ZAMIDREN-590972 format. One record per residue (C-alpha): residue number from 1; z, x, y. Coordinates in nm, 3 decimals, m for minus. Last residue first. Example, Ala and Ser with C-alpha at 12.3 -4.5 7.8 and 13.67 -1.06 7.14 Angstrom:
BEGIN
2; 0.714; 1.367; m0.106
1; 0.780; 1.230; m0.450
! end
This chain:
BEGIN
696; 12.452; 5.152; 5.496
695; 12.332; 5.468; 5.665
694; 12.002; 5.618; 5.780
693; 12.016; 5.918; 6.015
692; 12.274; 6.084; 5.791
691; 12.573; 6.248; 5.964
690; 12.718; 6.595; 5.885
689; 13.011; 6.668; 6.119
688; 13.156; 7.017; 6.168
687; 13.470; 7.077; 6.378
686; 13.560; 7.444; 6.431
685; 13.897; 7.529; 6.591
684; 14.025; 7.843; 6.757
683; 14.220; 8.138; 6.628
682; 14.151; 8.459; 6.435
681; 14.296; 8.292; 6.127
680; 14.018; 8.035; 6.140
679; 14.101; 7.665; 6.198
678; 13.844; 7.456; 6.013
677; 13.774; 7.084; 6.030
676; 13.507; 6.925; 5.807
675; 13.380; 6.570; 5.852
674; 13.122; 6.397; 5.632
673; 12.907; 6.101; 5.733
672; 12.862; 5.744; 5.612
671; 12.821; 5.642; 5.982
670; 13.134; 5.424; 5.968
669; 13.318; 5.725; 5.819
668; 13.204; 5.944; 6.109
667; 13.333; 5.691; 6.362
666; 13.666; 5.655; 6.180
665; 13.725; 6.033; 6.152
664; 13.651; 6.085; 6.523
663; 13.887; 5.803; 6.619
662; 14.160; 5.949; 6.395
661; 14.119; 6.288; 6.565
660; 14.145; 6.145; 6.916
659; 14.397; 5.860; 6.871
658; 14.740; 6.017; 6.910
657; 14.987; 5.747; 7.027
656; 15.246; 5.791; 6.749
655; 15.119; 5.496; 6.546
654; 14.768; 5.623; 6.628
653; 14.815; 5.930; 6.407
652; 15.033; 6.241; 6.418
651; 14.858; 6.581; 6.357
650; 15.020; 6.769; 6.067
649; 14.726; 6.748; 5.828
648; 14.481; 6.879; 6.092
647; 14.692; 7.190; 6.150
646; 14.600; 7.319; 6.493
645; 14.398; 7.586; 6.685
644; 14.516; 7.793; 6.983
643; 14.183; 7.790; 7.165
642; 13.853; 7.971; 7.093
641; 13.647; 7.653; 7.065
640; 13.390; 7.503; 6.828
639; 13.207; 7.169; 6.811
638; 12.937; 7.154; 6.543
637; 12.706; 6.856; 6.480
636; 12.457; 6.839; 6.195
635; 12.227; 6.537; 6.208
634; 12.035; 6.411; 5.906
633; 11.707; 6.285; 5.759
632; 11.419; 6.440; 5.958
631; 11.639; 6.739; 6.040
630; 11.844; 6.782; 6.356
629; 12.084; 7.058; 6.461
628; 12.324; 7.016; 6.754
627; 12.571; 7.280; 6.871
626; 12.859; 7.218; 7.116
625; 13.042; 7.525; 7.246
624; 13.389; 7.554; 7.400
623; 13.514; 7.866; 7.580
622; 13.845; 7.961; 7.744
621; 14.051; 7.731; 7.522
620; 14.393; 7.568; 7.591
619; 14.381; 7.374; 7.261
618; 14.548; 7.046; 7.366
617; 14.366; 6.877; 7.655
616; 14.041; 7.077; 7.669
615; 13.995; 7.064; 7.292
614; 14.092; 6.698; 7.255
613; 13.865; 6.587; 7.541
612; 13.575; 6.792; 7.406
611; 13.617; 6.637; 7.062
610; 13.635; 6.283; 7.203
609; 13.317; 6.340; 7.410
608; 13.139; 6.487; 7.111
607; 13.236; 6.198; 6.883
606; 13.135; 5.942; 7.149
605; 12.792; 6.110; 7.180
604; 12.751; 6.101; 6.802
603; 12.833; 5.728; 6.809
602; 12.573; 5.663; 7.080
601; 12.308; 5.858; 6.886
600; 12.386; 5.659; 6.568
599; 12.334; 5.329; 6.751
598; 12.014; 5.465; 6.919
597; 11.846; 5.571; 6.595
596; 11.806; 5.950; 6.558
595; 11.441; 6.062; 6.575
594; 11.507; 6.265; 6.889
593; 11.273; 6.346; 7.181
592; 11.346; 6.681; 7.347
591; 11.678; 6.843; 7.436
590; 11.722; 7.061; 7.129
589; 12.041; 7.261; 7.068
588; 12.308; 7.476; 7.223
587; 12.541; 7.316; 7.478
586; 12.805; 7.496; 7.680
585; 13.163; 7.436; 7.799
584; 13.339; 7.718; 7.985
583; 13.705; 7.612; 8.017
582; 13.933; 7.409; 8.243
581; 13.692; 7.395; 8.540
580; 13.656; 7.014; 8.511
579; 13.284; 7.058; 8.578
578; 13.243; 7.202; 8.228
577; 13.332; 6.864; 8.080
576; 13.058; 6.692; 8.284
575; 12.807; 6.966; 8.189
574; 12.900; 6.929; 7.821
573; 12.849; 6.550; 7.836
572; 12.511; 6.605; 8.011
571; 12.402; 6.844; 7.731
570; 12.509; 6.587; 7.471
569; 12.305; 6.315; 7.641
568; 12.003; 6.549; 7.676
567; 12.016; 6.633; 7.305
566; 12.040; 6.267; 7.205
565; 11.719; 6.176; 7.391
564; 11.775; 5.939; 7.686
563; 11.882; 5.583; 7.629
562; 11.653; 5.287; 7.550
561; 11.791; 5.032; 7.798
560; 11.915; 4.765; 7.559
559; 12.062; 4.997; 7.297
558; 12.244; 5.199; 7.560
557; 12.389; 4.883; 7.709
556; 12.522; 4.777; 7.369
555; 12.683; 5.120; 7.324
554; 12.841; 5.086; 7.668
553; 12.993; 4.750; 7.569
552; 13.142; 4.902; 7.254
551; 13.272; 5.202; 7.446
550; 13.433; 4.976; 7.708
549; 13.606; 4.771; 7.434
548; 13.729; 5.092; 7.268
547; 13.862; 5.214; 7.602
546; 14.050; 4.887; 7.655
545; 14.202; 4.919; 7.308
544; 14.320; 5.272; 7.379
543; 14.489; 5.150; 7.695
542; 14.655; 4.877; 7.486
541; 14.771; 5.140; 7.236
540; 14.913; 5.350; 7.517
539; 15.101; 5.043; 7.648
538; 15.236; 4.975; 7.298
537; 15.354; 5.336; 7.277
536; 15.539; 5.296; 7.608
535; 15.686; 4.965; 7.485
534; 15.812; 5.129; 7.163
533; 15.967; 5.414; 7.363
532; 16.136; 5.162; 7.592
531; 16.268; 4.967; 7.291
530; 16.416; 5.284; 7.142
529; 16.587; 5.362; 7.473
528; 16.714; 5.001; 7.503
527; 16.889; 5.014; 7.164
526; 17.118; 4.707; 7.091
525; 16.946; 4.442; 7.297
524; 16.590; 4.581; 7.319
523; 16.579; 4.666; 6.950
522; 16.422; 4.353; 6.805
521; 16.186; 4.301; 7.099
520; 16.072; 4.665; 7.091
519; 15.992; 4.635; 6.722
518; 15.784; 4.327; 6.789
517; 15.598; 4.501; 7.073
516; 15.527; 4.802; 6.851
515; 15.395; 4.583; 6.574
514; 15.177; 4.389; 6.814
513; 15.027; 4.712; 6.952
512; 14.954; 4.836; 6.599
511; 14.771; 4.510; 6.528
510; 14.581; 4.537; 6.857
509; 14.470; 4.891; 6.772
508; 14.372; 4.794; 6.419
507; 14.167; 4.501; 6.549
506; 14.009; 4.722; 6.821
505; 13.901; 4.999; 6.588
504; 13.766; 4.909; 6.246
503; 13.727; 4.537; 6.307
502; 13.589; 4.583; 6.659
501; 13.340; 4.843; 6.539
500; 13.237; 4.636; 6.239
499; 13.191; 4.325; 6.453
498; 12.990; 4.532; 6.704
497; 12.763; 4.662; 6.430
496; 12.705; 4.315; 6.282
495; 12.648; 4.165; 6.624
494; 12.409; 4.445; 6.720
493; 12.212; 4.401; 6.396
492; 12.198; 4.025; 6.438
491; 12.076; 4.072; 6.795
490; 11.814; 4.328; 6.685
489; 11.684; 4.087; 6.419
488; 11.680; 3.804; 6.673
487; 11.489; 4.021; 6.920
486; 11.239; 4.126; 6.650
485; 11.184; 3.764; 6.548
484; 11.136; 3.671; 6.913
483; 10.881; 3.947; 6.970
482; 10.692; 3.860; 6.650
481; 10.671; 3.494; 6.755
480; 10.550; 3.597; 7.103
479; 10.288; 3.830; 6.956
478; 10.163; 3.560; 6.723
477; 10.126; 3.320; 7.013
476; 9.945; 3.580; 7.227
475; 9.707; 3.652; 6.937
474; 9.635; 3.281; 6.892
473; 9.555; 3.252; 7.262
472; 9.328; 3.558; 7.246
471; 9.140; 3.435; 6.940
470; 8.903; 3.207; 7.129
469; 8.846; 3.463; 7.405
468; 8.775; 3.737; 7.152
467; 8.546; 3.516; 6.948
466; 8.360; 3.408; 7.262
465; 8.326; 3.771; 7.371
464; 8.158; 3.884; 7.051
463; 7.808; 3.779; 7.154
462; 7.858; 3.929; 7.499
461; 7.978; 4.259; 7.354
460; 7.688; 4.270; 7.112
459; 7.446; 4.212; 7.398
458; 7.609; 4.492; 7.598
457; 7.586; 4.726; 7.298
456; 7.219; 4.651; 7.259
455; 7.160; 4.720; 7.627
454; 7.357; 5.047; 7.610
453; 7.167; 5.156; 7.299
452; 6.839; 5.089; 7.475
451; 6.947; 5.281; 7.788
450; 7.078; 5.574; 7.580
449; 6.760; 5.589; 7.375
448; 6.563; 5.587; 7.697
447; 6.757; 5.882; 7.831
446; 6.761; 6.079; 7.507
445; 6.389; 6.050; 7.449
444; 6.233; 5.782; 7.240
443; 5.899; 5.778; 7.415
442; 5.814; 6.105; 7.241
441; 5.760; 6.417; 7.458
440; 5.399; 6.489; 7.527
439; 5.193; 6.690; 7.285
438; 4.995; 7.008; 7.343
437; 5.094; 7.050; 7.706
436; 4.950; 7.379; 7.831
435; 5.126; 7.641; 8.042
434; 4.943; 7.948; 8.173
433; 4.793; 7.735; 8.451
432; 5.147; 7.691; 8.588
431; 5.148; 8.041; 8.738
430; 5.258; 8.399; 8.667
429; 5.440; 8.329; 8.341
428; 5.703; 8.576; 8.215
427; 5.778; 8.522; 7.844
426; 6.131; 8.592; 7.722
425; 6.277; 8.805; 7.443
424; 6.560; 8.830; 7.192
423; 6.689; 9.050; 6.909
422; 6.578; 9.388; 7.041
421; 6.571; 9.678; 6.793
420; 6.887; 9.865; 6.689
419; 6.968; 10.212; 6.817
418; 7.345; 10.165; 6.787
417; 7.403; 10.197; 7.161
416; 7.113; 9.963; 7.241
415; 7.243; 9.706; 6.992
414; 7.585; 9.723; 7.158
413; 7.436; 9.697; 7.506
412; 7.258; 9.375; 7.407
411; 6.882; 9.361; 7.368
410; 6.582; 9.252; 7.569
409; 6.206; 9.232; 7.517
408; 6.009; 9.093; 7.808
407; 5.675; 8.958; 7.686
406; 5.421; 8.877; 7.958
405; 5.289; 8.524; 7.951
404; 5.095; 8.247; 7.780
403; 5.265; 7.917; 7.699
402; 5.165; 7.638; 7.458
401; 5.390; 7.335; 7.482
400; 5.529; 7.057; 7.260
399; 5.723; 6.805; 7.468
398; 6.075; 6.706; 7.357
397; 6.244; 6.802; 7.680
396; 6.018; 6.740; 7.980
395; 5.685; 6.877; 8.097
394; 5.492; 6.551; 8.136
393; 5.551; 6.561; 8.510
392; 5.339; 6.876; 8.537
391; 5.531; 7.173; 8.680
390; 5.466; 7.283; 9.036
389; 5.483; 7.663; 9.085
388; 5.719; 7.751; 9.371
387; 6.000; 7.780; 9.119
386; 5.837; 8.085; 8.956
385; 5.788; 8.032; 8.579
384; 6.005; 8.189; 8.309
383; 5.956; 8.098; 7.939
382; 6.262; 8.140; 7.718
381; 6.279; 8.193; 7.341
380; 6.407; 8.014; 7.029
379; 6.385; 8.118; 6.663
378; 6.271; 8.006; 6.316
377; 6.024; 7.719; 6.351
376; 5.986; 7.746; 6.726
375; 6.224; 7.650; 7.006
374; 6.156; 7.651; 7.377
373; 6.392; 7.691; 7.672
372; 6.196; 7.659; 7.995
371; 6.366; 7.839; 8.283
370; 6.209; 7.747; 8.618
369; 6.259; 8.062; 8.821
368; 6.417; 8.165; 9.152
367; 6.746; 8.279; 8.999
366; 6.797; 7.952; 8.810
365; 6.616; 7.618; 8.768
364; 6.657; 7.416; 8.447
363; 6.454; 7.284; 8.156
362; 6.588; 7.240; 7.802
361; 6.458; 7.175; 7.452
360; 6.083; 7.225; 7.497
359; 5.909; 7.251; 7.160
358; 5.720; 7.573; 7.100
357; 5.384; 7.743; 7.089
356; 5.328; 8.106; 7.174
355; 5.069; 8.314; 7.356
354; 5.090; 8.684; 7.435
353; 5.029; 8.935; 7.715
352; 5.217; 9.250; 7.616
351; 5.503; 9.368; 7.841
350; 5.704; 9.472; 7.528
349; 5.485; 9.417; 7.225
348; 5.409; 9.788; 7.207
347; 5.769; 9.861; 7.119
346; 5.777; 9.608; 6.833
345; 5.477; 9.749; 6.649
344; 5.640; 9.682; 6.311
343; 6.000; 9.564; 6.360
342; 5.924; 9.188; 6.363
341; 6.055; 9.044; 6.691
340; 5.732; 8.865; 6.788
339; 5.712; 8.707; 6.440
338; 6.052; 8.544; 6.492
337; 5.923; 8.366; 6.802
336; 5.657; 8.178; 6.610
335; 5.293; 8.190; 6.504
334; 5.193; 8.458; 6.750
333; 4.866; 8.465; 6.943
332; 4.773; 8.776; 7.142
331; 4.658; 8.679; 7.490
330; 4.293; 8.756; 7.569
329; 4.264; 9.042; 7.812
328; 4.151; 8.931; 8.159
327; 3.793; 9.038; 8.209
326; 3.736; 9.321; 8.450
325; 3.700; 9.378; 8.820
324; 3.677; 9.729; 8.955
323; 3.878; 10.031; 9.060
322; 4.166; 9.904; 9.273
321; 4.422; 10.168; 9.374
320; 4.795; 10.148; 9.304
319; 5.079; 10.363; 9.430
318; 5.388; 10.393; 9.212
317; 5.755; 10.446; 9.283
316; 5.817; 10.346; 8.921
315; 5.610; 10.351; 8.599
314; 5.797; 10.185; 8.312
313; 5.896; 10.311; 7.967
312; 6.048; 10.074; 7.712
311; 6.367; 9.870; 7.667
310; 6.504; 9.765; 8.005
309; 6.315; 10.035; 8.188
308; 6.311; 10.405; 8.112
307; 6.133; 10.608; 8.376
306; 5.780; 10.740; 8.429
305; 5.681; 10.843; 8.781
304; 5.386; 10.701; 8.969
303; 5.008; 10.675; 9.003
302; 4.839; 10.348; 8.907
301; 4.461; 10.298; 8.882
300; 4.335; 9.942; 8.873
299; 4.107; 9.705; 8.676
298; 4.154; 9.359; 8.823
297; 4.170; 9.080; 8.561
296; 4.476; 8.905; 8.699
295; 4.491; 8.949; 9.073
294; 4.592; 9.231; 9.301
293; 4.755; 9.230; 9.642
292; 4.769; 9.583; 9.773
291; 5.066; 9.813; 9.744
290; 5.110; 10.174; 9.841
289; 4.996; 10.167; 10.199
288; 4.862; 10.519; 10.272
287; 5.139; 10.739; 10.409
286; 5.098; 10.800; 10.782
285; 5.458; 10.879; 10.859
284; 5.610; 10.580; 10.677
283; 5.564; 10.354; 10.374
282; 5.712; 10.049; 10.209
281; 5.798; 9.897; 9.869
280; 5.665; 10.171; 9.643
279; 5.518; 10.001; 9.337
278; 5.686; 9.903; 9.007
277; 5.442; 9.927; 8.715
276; 5.522; 9.761; 8.381
275; 5.303; 9.892; 8.097
274; 5.107; 9.722; 7.817
273; 4.949; 9.858; 7.497
272; 4.759; 9.627; 7.259
271; 4.420; 9.704; 7.417
270; 4.481; 9.827; 7.771
269; 4.734; 9.629; 7.968
268; 4.876; 9.666; 8.318
267; 5.172; 9.472; 8.454
266; 5.237; 9.471; 8.830
265; 5.586; 9.423; 8.973
264; 5.778; 9.396; 9.296
263; 5.566; 9.367; 9.612
262; 5.372; 9.068; 9.481
261; 5.475; 8.958; 9.130
260; 5.152; 9.026; 8.941
259; 5.067; 8.985; 8.572
258; 4.777; 9.079; 8.342
257; 4.620; 9.356; 8.552
256; 4.379; 9.571; 8.355
255; 4.462; 9.936; 8.297
254; 4.457; 10.286; 8.438
253; 4.692; 10.583; 8.431
252; 4.806; 10.853; 8.667
251; 5.131; 11.046; 8.618
250; 5.347; 11.196; 8.890
249; 5.535; 11.523; 8.852
248; 5.914; 11.560; 8.867
247; 6.014; 11.320; 8.587
246; 6.381; 11.367; 8.511
245; 6.433; 11.533; 8.175
244; 6.426; 11.430; 7.808
243; 6.285; 11.085; 7.900
242; 6.059; 11.070; 7.589
241; 5.730; 10.963; 7.749
240; 5.546; 10.782; 7.466
239; 5.463; 10.478; 7.683
238; 5.265; 10.705; 7.915
237; 5.051; 10.824; 7.622
236; 4.970; 10.465; 7.517
235; 4.878; 10.371; 7.872
234; 4.637; 10.661; 7.881
233; 4.726; 10.974; 8.071
232; 4.600; 11.160; 8.377
231; 4.840; 11.417; 8.517
230; 4.880; 11.378; 8.889
229; 4.758; 11.676; 9.091
228; 5.070; 11.841; 9.221
227; 5.207; 11.712; 9.545
226; 5.204; 11.957; 9.834
225; 5.423; 12.262; 9.835
224; 5.749; 12.383; 9.987
223; 5.767; 12.116; 10.255
222; 6.055; 12.202; 10.485
221; 6.298; 11.946; 10.626
220; 6.560; 12.079; 10.871
219; 6.301; 12.066; 11.152
218; 6.281; 11.690; 11.084
217; 6.622; 11.681; 11.243
216; 6.991; 11.636; 11.183
215; 6.993; 11.547; 10.811
214; 7.238; 11.311; 10.639
213; 7.222; 11.322; 10.258
212; 7.327; 11.002; 10.079
211; 7.540; 10.932; 9.771
210; 7.641; 10.605; 9.602
209; 7.941; 10.405; 9.475
208; 8.227; 10.656; 9.484
207; 8.580; 10.514; 9.439
206; 8.799; 10.514; 9.753
205; 8.974; 10.190; 9.661
204; 8.787; 9.987; 9.925
203; 8.454; 10.105; 9.785
202; 8.297; 10.444; 9.849
201; 7.985; 10.599; 10.001
200; 7.969; 10.974; 9.939
199; 7.801; 11.168; 10.220
198; 7.622; 11.497; 10.152
197; 7.550; 11.691; 10.476
196; 7.208; 11.838; 10.545
195; 6.945; 12.105; 10.498
194; 6.634; 11.998; 10.307
193; 6.369; 12.174; 10.095
192; 6.084; 11.946; 9.992
191; 5.840; 11.928; 9.700
190; 5.582; 11.662; 9.780
189; 5.529; 11.404; 9.504
188; 5.505; 11.110; 9.741
187; 5.316; 11.202; 10.060
186; 5.509; 11.363; 10.343
185; 5.276; 11.366; 10.642
184; 5.380; 11.543; 10.956
183; 5.422; 11.437; 11.317
182; 5.340; 11.075; 11.225
181; 5.663; 10.959; 11.385
180; 5.845; 11.248; 11.554
179; 6.185; 11.308; 11.401
178; 6.555; 11.320; 11.490
177; 6.798; 11.148; 11.249
176; 6.661; 11.224; 10.902
175; 6.842; 11.015; 10.639
174; 6.809; 11.159; 10.286
173; 6.829; 10.901; 10.009
172; 6.962; 10.966; 9.657
171; 6.844; 10.750; 9.368
170; 6.974; 10.766; 9.010
169; 6.862; 10.428; 8.872
168; 6.548; 10.414; 9.089
167; 6.458; 10.770; 8.989
166; 6.521; 11.068; 9.214
165; 6.454; 11.124; 9.584
164; 6.398; 10.882; 9.871
163; 6.334; 11.003; 10.227
162; 6.459; 10.764; 10.496
161; 6.356; 10.831; 10.856
160; 6.621; 10.716; 11.098
159; 6.634; 10.455; 11.373
158; 6.913; 10.503; 11.627
157; 7.048; 10.257; 11.549
156; 7.094; 10.069; 11.224
155; 6.973; 9.706; 11.229
154; 6.613; 9.831; 11.232
153; 6.649; 9.917; 10.860
152; 6.539; 10.271; 10.772
151; 6.177; 10.378; 10.799
150; 6.008; 10.495; 10.483
149; 5.920; 10.801; 10.277
148; 5.885; 10.776; 9.898
147; 5.944; 10.971; 9.575
146; 5.991; 11.317; 9.721
145; 6.058; 11.601; 9.478
144; 6.382; 11.786; 9.541
143; 6.520; 12.112; 9.680
142; 6.869; 12.131; 9.828
141; 7.049; 12.305; 10.115
140; 7.411; 12.237; 10.199
139; 7.651; 12.191; 10.491
138; 7.960; 12.047; 10.322
137; 8.093; 11.696; 10.391
136; 8.123; 11.589; 10.027
135; 7.995; 11.860; 9.790
134; 8.331; 11.899; 9.615
133; 8.324; 11.543; 9.480
132; 8.012; 11.613; 9.279
131; 7.730; 11.363; 9.335
130; 7.516; 11.617; 9.519
129; 7.527; 11.839; 9.211
128; 7.209; 11.690; 9.053
127; 7.001; 11.816; 9.347
126; 7.124; 12.170; 9.293
125; 7.309; 12.319; 9.588
124; 7.238; 12.622; 9.805
123; 7.517; 12.649; 10.065
122; 7.380; 12.631; 10.419
121; 7.425; 12.937; 10.645
120; 7.647; 12.839; 10.930
119; 7.473; 12.697; 11.239
118; 7.435; 12.948; 11.514
117; 7.695; 12.916; 11.783
116; 7.734; 12.718; 12.104
115; 8.071; 12.785; 12.264
114; 8.365; 12.545; 12.272
113; 8.425; 12.174; 12.317
112; 8.785; 12.038; 12.291
111; 8.791; 11.700; 12.110
110; 9.101; 11.481; 12.146
109; 9.246; 11.178; 11.967
108; 8.999; 11.229; 11.684
107; 8.989; 10.977; 11.401
106; 8.925; 11.197; 11.100
105; 8.746; 11.074; 10.785
104; 8.840; 11.027; 10.421
103; 8.606; 10.815; 10.209
102; 8.250; 10.725; 10.301
101; 8.308; 10.361; 10.395
100; 8.611; 10.461; 10.598
99; 8.965; 10.584; 10.532
98; 9.171; 10.744; 10.808
97; 9.327; 11.083; 10.878
96; 9.477; 11.175; 11.216
95; 9.368; 11.349; 11.532
94; 9.325; 11.686; 11.700
93; 8.984; 11.853; 11.704
92; 8.878; 12.197; 11.827
91; 8.504; 12.238; 11.867
90; 8.237; 12.500; 11.805
89; 7.886; 12.388; 11.899
88; 7.606; 12.420; 11.643
87; 7.477; 12.066; 11.705
86; 7.557; 11.969; 12.061
85; 7.837; 11.778; 12.235
84; 7.892; 11.547; 12.533
83; 8.223; 11.371; 12.469
82; 8.273; 10.996; 12.451
81; 8.627; 10.888; 12.368
80; 8.800; 10.789; 12.045
79; 8.622; 11.060; 11.846
78; 8.504; 10.989; 11.489
77; 8.491; 11.314; 11.288
76; 8.327; 11.345; 10.946
75; 8.455; 11.625; 10.721
74; 8.338; 11.968; 10.607
73; 8.449; 12.249; 10.379
72; 8.689; 12.543; 10.344
71; 8.525; 12.787; 10.591
70; 8.476; 12.528; 10.866
69; 8.239; 12.238; 10.907
68; 8.272; 11.942; 11.141
67; 8.041; 11.643; 11.093
66; 7.976; 11.427; 11.397
65; 8.035; 11.077; 11.522
64; 7.919; 10.855; 11.807
63; 8.000; 10.523; 11.971
62; 8.057; 10.483; 12.343
61; 7.722; 10.595; 12.485
60; 7.550; 10.454; 12.177
59; 7.469; 10.551; 11.817
58; 7.501; 10.921; 11.899
57; 7.480; 11.123; 11.578
56; 7.575; 11.490; 11.535
55; 7.556; 11.702; 11.221
54; 7.664; 12.064; 11.164
53; 7.928; 12.077; 11.438
52; 8.127; 12.402; 11.401
51; 8.499; 12.433; 11.324
50; 8.863; 12.424; 11.435
49; 9.082; 12.151; 11.290
48; 9.421; 12.001; 11.380
47; 9.519; 11.700; 11.167
46; 9.816; 11.459; 11.160
45; 9.829; 11.237; 10.854
44; 9.743; 10.872; 10.913
43; 9.908; 10.679; 10.630
42; 9.567; 10.584; 10.482
41; 9.510; 10.948; 10.380
40; 9.815; 10.946; 10.152
39; 9.706; 10.633; 9.965
38; 9.356; 10.771; 9.902
37; 9.496; 11.104; 9.785
36; 9.496; 11.405; 10.011
35; 9.337; 11.728; 9.885
34; 9.031; 11.668; 10.104
33; 9.246; 11.706; 10.416
32; 9.397; 12.030; 10.289
31; 9.049; 12.168; 10.217
30; 8.937; 12.059; 10.562
29; 9.195; 12.297; 10.704
28; 9.485; 12.279; 10.953
27; 9.681; 11.974; 10.836
26; 9.947; 11.889; 11.094
25; 10.320; 11.942; 11.017
24; 10.493; 11.606; 10.992
23; 10.644; 11.467; 11.314
22; 10.349; 11.239; 11.378
21; 10.346; 11.106; 11.022
20; 10.719; 11.037; 11.033
19; 10.684; 10.871; 11.373
18; 10.400; 10.657; 11.242
17; 10.603; 10.554; 10.937
16; 10.914; 10.481; 11.146
15; 10.711; 10.280; 11.395
14; 10.554; 10.076; 11.116
13; 10.900; 10.011; 10.970
12; 11.030; 9.891; 11.308
11; 10.718; 9.682; 11.368
10; 10.766; 9.506; 11.036
9; 11.140; 9.453; 11.086
8; 11.080; 9.295; 11.428
7; 10.818; 9.065; 11.280
6; 11.053; 8.970; 10.997
5; 11.332; 8.896; 11.247
4; 11.097; 8.693; 11.463
3; 10.979; 8.490; 11.161
2; 11.341; 8.427; 11.058
1; 11.419; 8.288; 11.405
! end
């Protein structure tokens, strides 16, 4: 029933929201659509736009979209039904706003085709400005230097030509929808002029993640000039590139291959200088394949664009060409890891082929590599070996190894921000042949030491078992004797306490009862009214005696069953009193474990119960509060009310049938405590009891 009501409420609210959106005045310009916030656009604002199609993509007969441009900007339109349209055609669109992977879009309920017009003149836009929010959806024209041309993933239909611009960290891809394969060659480095629509790809919160340029046809791509002749530089000169501006012209350099990760990375070295080269991954439109399998020792030519890597300059979007075979450079030997991080020549040590010795401390597999943690005299480092490489069985923690690999310097973001040098590095190994076992791990490794220690411990346990078994009977006997002595001590204590309670309370009550009965007997003949009063008082005294007997028995039961903490008992007493609906009774104090002995706790509980009874019966209060404070040596109990108050000295005692205050006094005296009663002029009563936790 509740689920149906909630469902009905949900659909009602949804209907109200949709009706509100439908009744709102429609947005008539792209500028108004772009002014919506993410939350506003999700609500489905009504839209009526009139503009020209500047981009049109048919993914299938039922699925297509286009970009509509008018004087204030452009926006992507997703019609509900198939309509035959053309680029340059004027259309009228009615629909509502939605959010997609590229921000705000329009879901069109109707599309009314119009006349074919010339496309609007594109707005010239700097390549760097494509990331500006205002460029989204506009029909623009940019100029940029091509880094690579490739075919887009086959999973996206129809297939599109992807033209990559900018560095790997700041990449923008242009998707060309209609093109003829091999119709024109666009080698890397070509300067191109493109007309298209910037699309900002966003996350679920509408925050921009990347930018693409969608282009209708290869006719909208114009090659301004062919690639400039690459500038030839040595490895040392390439490494000095200062990254002041984005690299527009390619650079050619040569070196000897010291490391290859096929399709991803080639490291070249010349003397003490080494450079990471990242090749183009794929090609299209007749571009010469950019990557050929190389081996260590090959002398190659690399042409690409300099960019800052993790710490030093790298060459990205590169093509490589074999020149000849050469001897693999001899690794530079370092005494320890700390020597690698010495400031002098530190930059040139990045990507350098080097050899180090160390003791293996840990071996684990992660991210496609075997990670060998090695320690030297002063510092530790990591050696990375592809998981497909088979490690010798002797490679285990404790072994001393010699490893040769490419140095990867790394530093934290804080050190980078403060201009400090790297404080750690790893060695990248291409294969297992670059790892040599200098000394196997000692026989006494952790595993064997654990097994030996376990065996020795087992033998010690077996040797000691006879002593344990022989002494177990004696231990049980001693435990039984101790238990009986403790029980007898507790019994004597309970007897002593109960005798004191009965002497101080029940004996006096019975004595007073006897006196009243005797007085009633003497006066029954000549004064029946007096005798009746004496008998009534005697009956009250007997009732009081029965209560004292019940309290004594209850206290014994508490001692036997290990009662709850004192605070919880007092809280429960306040809750019981509050249930009478005479006044608001509250407890303020701890409820956790108490260090008060059980006999004292039971007496404190009796004091509180008696105080609450007196207050509710005689004081006519509206509020009563019980406060408990505990120290390691004493208990402070406060019972306060806002009733009519009383004169403690004028209260009659047990001989008149009033037992409450006298009972409280007697219990506190037996506990060696102090009692203070105060009746403020403003009214009410405050009873304060100070009770030691150890008493005679």
